[in-house]
Structures are given as C-alpha cells and as structure tokens.
C-alpha positions as a Markdown table, in Angstrom:
| # | Residue | x | y | z |
|---|---|---|---|---|
| 1 | Unk | 128.5 | 47.3 | 106.3 |
| 2 | Unk | 130.1 | 44.5 | 104.3 |
| 3 | Unk | 129.0 | 43.3 | 100.9 |
| 4 | Unk | 126.7 | 40.4 | 100.9 |
| 5 | Unk | 127.0 | 38.5 | 97.6 |
| 6 | Unk | 124.4 | 35.8 | 96.9 |
| 7 | Unk | 124.5 | 33.1 | 94.2 |
| 8 | Unk | 121.9 | 31.2 | 92.3 |
| 9 | Unk | 122.9 | 28.5 | 89.8 |
| 10 | Unk | 121.0 | 27.5 | 86.6 |
| 11 | Unk | 121.4 | 24.6 | 84.3 |
| 12 | Unk | 119.6 | 24.4 | 80.9 |
| 13 | Unk | 119.2 | 21.5 | 78.5 |
| 14 | Unk | 118.0 | 21.7 | 74.9 |
| 15 | Unk | 116.3 | 24.4 | 72.9 |
| 16 | Unk | 114.4 | 27.3 | 74.3 |
| 17 | Unk | 110.8 | 25.9 | 73.5 |
| 18 | Unk | 111.5 | 22.2 | 74.0 |
| 19 | Unk | 114.2 | 22.3 | 76.6 |
| 20 | Unk | 114.2 | 22.3 | 80.4 |
| 21 | Unk | 116.4 | 23.4 | 83.2 |
| 22 | Unk | 116.6 | 24.0 | 86.9 |
| 23 | Unk | 117.6 | 26.7 | 89.3 |
| 24 | Unk | 119.1 | 26.3 | 92.8 |
| 25 | Unk | 119.8 | 28.9 | 95.5 |
| 26 | Unk | 123.4 | 28.2 | 95.9 |
| 27 | Unk | 124.5 | 30.5 | 98.7 |
| 28 | Unk | 121.8 | 29.5 | 101.3 |
| 29 | Unk | 121.0 | 25.9 | 99.9 |
| 30 | Unk | 117.3 | 26.8 | 100.9 |
| 31 | Unk | 115.7 | 25.8 | 97.6 |
| 32 | Unk | 116.4 | 23.7 | 94.5 |
| 33 | Unk | 116.9 | 22.3 | 92.3 |
| 34 | Unk | 113.6 | 24.0 | 91.0 |
| 35 | Unk | 112.6 | 22.7 | 87.5 |
| 36 | Unk | 111.8 | 25.4 | 84.8 |
| 37 | Unk | 110.7 | 25.5 | 81.3 |
| 38 | Unk | 109.7 | 28.1 | 78.7 |
| 39 | Unk | 106.1 | 26.9 | 79.0 |
| 40 | Unk | 106.4 | 27.7 | 82.8 |
| 41 | Unk | 107.3 | 31.2 | 81.9 |
| 42 | Unk | 104.7 | 31.8 | 79.2 |
| 43 | Unk | 101.7 | 29.5 | 79.8 |
| 44 | Unk | 101.0 | 27.3 | 82.9 |
| 45 | Unk | 103.5 | 26.7 | 85.7 |
| 46 | Unk | 102.5 | 23.1 | 86.0 |
| 47 | Unk | 104.8 | 22.7 | 89.1 |
| 48 | Unk | 107.7 | 24.4 | 87.5 |
| 49 | Unk | 109.1 | 27.9 | 88.4 |
| 50 | Unk | 110.2 | 30.7 | 86.3 |
| 51 | Unk | 112.6 | 33.7 | 86.5 |
| 52 | Unk | 109.6 | 35.9 | 87.0 |
| 53 | Unk | 108.2 | 33.9 | 89.9 |
| 54 | Unk | 111.7 | 34.3 | 91.5 |
| 55 | Unk | 111.7 | 38.0 | 91.0 |
| 56 | Unk | 108.2 | 38.1 | 92.5 |
| 57 | Unk | 109.6 | 36.2 | 95.6 |
| 58 | Unk | 112.5 | 38.7 | 95.8 |
| 59 | Unk | 110.2 | 41.7 | 95.4 |
| 60 | Unk | 107.6 | 40.5 | 98.0 |
| 61 | Unk | 110.3 | 39.7 | 100.6 |
| 62 | Unk | 112.3 | 42.8 | 100.0 |
| 63 | Unk | 109.2 | 45.1 | 100.2 |
| 64 | Unk | 108.1 | 43.4 | 103.5 |
| 65 | Unk | 111.4 | 44.1 | 105.0 |
| 66 | Unk | 111.5 | 47.7 | 103.8 |
| 67 | Unk | 107.9 | 48.4 | 105.1 |
| 68 | Unk | 108.7 | 46.7 | 108.5 |
| 69 | Unk | 111.6 | 49.1 | 108.7 |
| 70 | Unk | 109.6 | 52.2 | 107.8 |
| 71 | Unk | 106.8 | 51.3 | 110.2 |
| 72 | Unk | 109.2 | 50.6 | 113.0 |
| 73 | Unk | 111.2 | 53.8 | 112.6 |
| 74 | Unk | 107.7 | 55.6 | 112.7 |
| 75 | Unk | 106.9 | 54.1 | 116.0 |
| 76 | Unk | 104.4 | 51.7 | 114.8 |
| 77 | Unk | 106.1 | 48.4 | 114.3 |
| 78 | Unk | 104.0 | 45.7 | 112.6 |
| 79 | Unk | 102.7 | 42.5 | 114.3 |
| 80 | Unk | 102.5 | 41.0 | 110.9 |
| 81 | Unk | 102.7 | 41.7 | 107.1 |
| 82 | Unk | 101.4 | 39.4 | 104.4 |
| 83 | Unk | 102.8 | 40.5 | 101.1 |
| 84 | Unk | 102.2 | 39.1 | 97.6 |
| 85 | Unk | 104.0 | 40.3 | 94.4 |
| 86 | Unk | 102.7 | 39.4 | 91.0 |
| 87 | Unk | 105.3 | 39.8 | 88.3 |
| 88 | Unk | 104.0 | 39.7 | 84.7 |
| 89 | Unk | 106.1 | 38.4 | 81.8 |
| 90 | Unk | 104.6 | 40.0 | 78.6 |
| 91 | Unk | 105.1 | 39.9 | 75.0 |
| 92 | Unk | 105.6 | 43.5 | 73.9 |
| 93 | Unk | 106.3 | 44.6 | 70.4 |
| 94 | Unk | 107.6 | 41.1 | 69.3 |
| 95 | Unk | 109.9 | 40.7 | 72.4 |
| 96 | Unk | 109.4 | 39.4 | 75.8 |
| 97 | Unk | 110.0 | 41.5 | 78.9 |
| 98 | Unk | 108.9 | 41.8 | 82.6 |
| 99 | Unk | 106.3 | 44.5 | 82.4 |
| 100 | Unk | 104.8 | 44.8 | 85.9 |
| 101 | Unk | 105.2 | 44.0 | 89.5 |
| 102 | Unk | 102.1 | 44.3 | 91.5 |
| 103 | Unk | 102.3 | 44.2 | 95.2 |
| 104 | Unk | 99.5 | 43.6 | 97.6 |
| 105 | Unk | 100.1 | 43.9 | 101.3 |
| 106 | Unk | 97.8 | 43.3 | 104.3 |
| 107 | Unk | 99.2 | 44.6 | 107.6 |
| 108 | Unk | 98.5 | 44.0 | 111.3 |
| 109 | Unk | 100.0 | 47.3 | 112.7 |
| 110 | Unk | 98.7 | 48.6 | 116.1 |
| 111 | Unk | 98.6 | 52.3 | 116.4 |
| 112 | Unk | 98.4 | 53.3 | 112.8 |
| 113 | Unk | 95.6 | 54.4 | 110.5 |
| 114 | Unk | 94.8 | 53.3 | 107.0 |
| 115 | Unk | 96.2 | 56.5 | 105.4 |
| 116 | Unk | 99.6 | 56.4 | 107.2 |
| 117 | Unk | 99.8 | 52.6 | 106.4 |
| 118 | Unk | 99.2 | 53.3 | 102.6 |
| 119 | Unk | 101.9 | 56.0 | 102.7 |
| 120 | Unk | 104.4 | 53.7 | 104.3 |
| 121 | Unk | 103.6 | 51.0 | 101.8 |
| 122 | Unk | 104.3 | 53.6 | 98.9 |
| 123 | Unk | 107.5 | 54.5 | 100.5 |
| 124 | Unk | 108.5 | 50.9 | 100.8 |
| 125 | Unk | 107.6 | 50.2 | 97.1 |
| 126 | Unk | 109.8 | 53.2 | 96.1 |
| 127 | Unk | 112.5 | 52.4 | 98.5 |
| 128 | Unk | 113.3 | 48.6 | 98.7 |
| 129 | Unk | 116.4 | 47.6 | 96.9 |
| 130 | Unk | 114.5 | 45.2 | 94.5 |
| 131 | Unk | 112.2 | 48.1 | 93.6 |
| 132 | Unk | 115.3 | 50.1 | 92.9 |
| 133 | Unk | 116.7 | 47.5 | 90.6 |
| 134 | Unk | 113.4 | 47.4 | 88.7 |
| 135 | Unk | 112.7 | 51.1 | 88.6 |
| 136 | Unk | 112.6 | 52.5 | 85.1 |
| 137 | Unk | 112.2 | 49.2 | 83.5 |
| 138 | Unk | 109.1 | 47.7 | 85.3 |
| 139 | Unk | 105.7 | 49.4 | 86.1 |
| 140 | Unk | 105.2 | 48.9 | 89.9 |
| 141 | Unk | 102.1 | 49.2 | 92.0 |
| 142 | Unk | 101.1 | 48.6 | 95.7 |
| 143 | Unk | 97.7 | 48.0 | 97.2 |
| 144 | Unk | 97.8 | 48.2 | 101.1 |
| 145 | Unk | 95.2 | 47.4 | 103.6 |
| 146 | Unk | 95.1 | 47.1 | 107.3 |
| 147 | Unk | 93.7 | 44.0 | 108.9 |
C-alpha cells in the first residue's frame, strides 16, 4: 500500500493570548479556513476551533473505521455507528497537554450481543492508528452501547 500524506495549513497572527489564527485542511480542501484562538482552546469555543477539537474529529473518525473493520471481519458488519470523541486540554503541573480522549459509540449491528460489541469497541480503541499515535501520552477510554 502506498503512503498517503495529508496536509493541513495554519496561520497565526499576534501573541498567544491576544492573537488569532486559522487552520485549513489543505489536501482535501474539505474544511477551512477555520478560526482559532487561545481562548477557544482553554475557555469557550465561541464558534472557533482548536487543535484538540481537530484531534477529537480524527480520533472519532479513525475509531469508527477501525470498529467497522473489526465488526465486518467478525461477520457482523454494522448498519451504522455513531461515534463521539471528547479530547480534553488540561493544565497539568504548570503546563498544558492533551490529557484524555473519551470515546462514546452507539452501534446498530445486527447479529451481535452487547458483550461482543463492547469487546470489539475496546479492540478498535486500542488498534486504530490515531489511538496508536496517542498511546502512552493520552488516557483513552471507550463507552459502547448497542441501539
């Protein structure tokens, strides 16, 4: 399989706390420019995004794909998966870091029971490439329920 590089572009003006910037998904052109500020990271979003929100989007979508693969390989492909990821930017010991990524998923999966669905969700949490990138640095959890 070939490499699949993806690019996003960011522009920032001014100081950290009083400045502002924007980010665009350059490879696809699917989103952007999206405004961002320090306040949108640490306080209210007020219609602006943050790096953490973009990580949450990446984690939710990657997890959904991984879970779909696992379920399909197990003979129970999903009709639908609704996934949310909540990534928390935390001040820890005087510095800021991404501390947690909490995934919730609701699945419409014919022919599977709740225990098997939860097991597949744990495997997806541990195996998706974005989880692998976060592993060891970010506490991750998954809450899975069948519809």
